[in-house]
TITOR-269940 format. One record per residue (C-alpha): x, y, z; residue number from 1. Coordinates in pm, whole numbers, plus 50000, padded with zeros to 5 digits. Each point is the difference from the previous one (the first is absolute). Layout:
<pts>
X  Y  Z  NUM $
...
</pts>
This chain:
<pts>
82034  58206  82283  1 $
49794  49714  50137  2 $
49677  49961  49801  3 $
49857  49730  50225  4 $
49686  50090  50185  5 $
49890  49838  50319  6 $
49649  49863  49984  7 $
49947  49980  50374  8 $
49639  49962  50099  9 $
49951  50119  50353  10 $
49752  49835  50236  11 $
49805  50133  50294  12 $
49910  49868  50344  13 $
49741  50151  50234  14 $
50039  49961  50375  15 $
49812  50153  50293  16 $
50166  49985  50340  17 $
49918  50297  50220  18 $
50090  50358  49925  19 $
50118  50014  49641  20 $
50286  50238  50084  21 $
50199  49730  50179  22 $
49940  49728  49742  23 $
50094  50245  49723  24 $
50317  50103  50187  25 $
50131  49646  50037  26 $
49892  49873  49658  27 $
50167  50289  49817  28 $
50336  49871  50124  29 $
49963  49649  49858  30 $
50213  49893  49702  31 $
49800  49986  49679  32 $
49728  50236  50120  33 $
49935  50274  49745  34 $
49743  50205  50192  35 $
49752  49975  50286  36 $
49671  50189  50004  37 $
49783  50046  50307  38 $
49629  49965  49946  39 $
49669  49842  50088  40 $
49846  49667  49896  41 $
49736  49750  50099  42 $
49705  50229  50064  43 $
49680  50112  49834  44 $
50066  50372  49944  45 $
50160  50113  49673  46 $
50286  50249  50035  47 $
49985  50027  50379  48 $
50181  50267  50195  49 $
50221  49940  50300  50 $
49734  50157  50222  51 $
49740  49757  49868  52 $
50226  49696  50041  53 $
50102  50089  50355  54 $
49630  50035  50091  55 $
49975  49621  49940  56 $
49687  50043  49787  57 $
50147  49914  49658  58 $
50122  49646  50061  59 $
50341  50094  49857  60 $
50337  49907  50143  61 $
50308  50219  49989  62 $
50226  49810  49762  63 $
50302  50027  49774  64 $
50033  49909  49636  65 $
50355  49886  49935  66 $
50135  50007  49646  67 $
50297  49768  49967  68 $
50233  49850  49744  69 $
49945  49621  49997  70 $
50350  49955  49858  71 $
50140  50144  50325  72 $
49756  49877  50264  73 $
49705  49768  50033  74 $
49649  50039  50137  75 $
50077  49746  50271  76 $
50309  50191  50112  77 $
49798  50321  50038  78 $
49719  49811  50172  79 $
50231  49839  50255  80 $
50155  50339  50074  81 $
49652  50150  50039  82 $
49922  49737  50266  83 $
50317  50108  50184  84 $
49921  50374  50007  85 $
49648  49979  50141  86 $
49824  49777  50251  87 $
49784  49753  49808  88 $
49852  49874  50328  89 $
49836  50331  50096  90 $
49644  50041  49875  91 $
49881  50343  49887  92 $
50309  50193  50085  93 $
50374  50028  50037  94 $
50140  50110  50333  95 $
49814  50307  50116  96 $
49822  50047  49667  97 $
49667  49825  50053  98 $
49716  49970  49753  99 $
49889  49794  49702  100 $
50190  50232  49763  101 $
50322  49871  50161  102 $
49925  49632  49947  103 $
50247  49745  49864  104 $
49893  49896  49652  105 $
50156  49879  49677  106 $
49820  50099  49681  107 $
50103  49744  49741  108 $
49977  50071  49628  109 $
50070  49653  49864  110 $
49933  49644  50107  111 $
50377  49956  50033  112 $
50019  50286  50253  113 $
49713  49844  50195  114 $
50174  49661  50015  115 $
50333  50155  50105  116 $
49826  50204  50268  117 $
49817  49695  50138  118 $
50328  49805  50001  119 $
50187  50273  50192  120 $
49716  50039  50252  121 $
50009  49622  50045  122 $
50373  50018  50080  123 $
49935  50270  50259  124 $
49720  49795  50160  125 $
50229  49694  50011  126 $
50246  50221  50191  127 $
49735  50078  50259  128 $
49870  50337  49878  129 $
49623  50051  50023  130 $
49979  50186  49668  131 $
49681  50205  49951  132 $
50103  50149  49664  133 $
49718  49992  49748  134 $
50065  49879  49645  135 $
49768  50181  49760  136 $
49970  50051  49624  137 $
50120  50347  49906  138 $
49740  50266  49943  139 $
50064  50354  49874  140 $
50297  50168  50169  141 $
49956  50372  50063  142 $
50318  50200  50044  143 $
50008  50201  50323  144 $
50042  50375  50008  145 $
50341  50141  49903  146 $
50098  50082  50359  147 $
49988  49627  50084  148 $
50246  49902  49723  149 $
50365  49955  50101  150 $
49902  50116  50347  151 $
50327  49923  50181  152 $
50205  50154  49720  153 $
49825  50329  50077  154 $
49982  49969  50379  155 $
50273  49914  50247  156 $
49978  49685  50203  157 $
49923  49636  49958  158 $
49672  49808  50010  159 $
49875  49947  50354  160 $
49741  49734  49916  161 $
50222  49772  49788  162 $
50306  49811  50116  163 $
50207  49732  49834  164 $
49956  49659  50162  165 $
50175  49697  49848  166 $
49739  49731  49937  167 $
50161  49796  49718  168 $
</pts>
């Protein structure tokens, strides 16, 4: 019997890029990702509901909180993939989903995440992308209602507002 225990400390990343269902769907498939939760962040209402957020009166964005194993993937790897599954040049929306709750925004939790995010956005701008993604300190993340979690595992189909586009 192996008595060794693994002392893996998981990390989290919080990204907003349109409807959280699509971002969740793609991120769940990435190596090293432990879980992805859909929720709301960046607004002024505590414990908002989906109805409140979609009314655009709370200031919140639909976002995902990604828990990952840093021994199997890195923040920058997830960030680069995030920039390839949503359009960082579209302000206040993704595809047909329009509104401030669908904005592109990175909610950093450490200075290191902020610096990595700024570096990656700089690379995209050097490649000619007019990136409008906001880079903001993380505020409280409120988990969305149960019916939003693992949406495409419970419903047939694929996201219609998120598409993979190679940018790196």
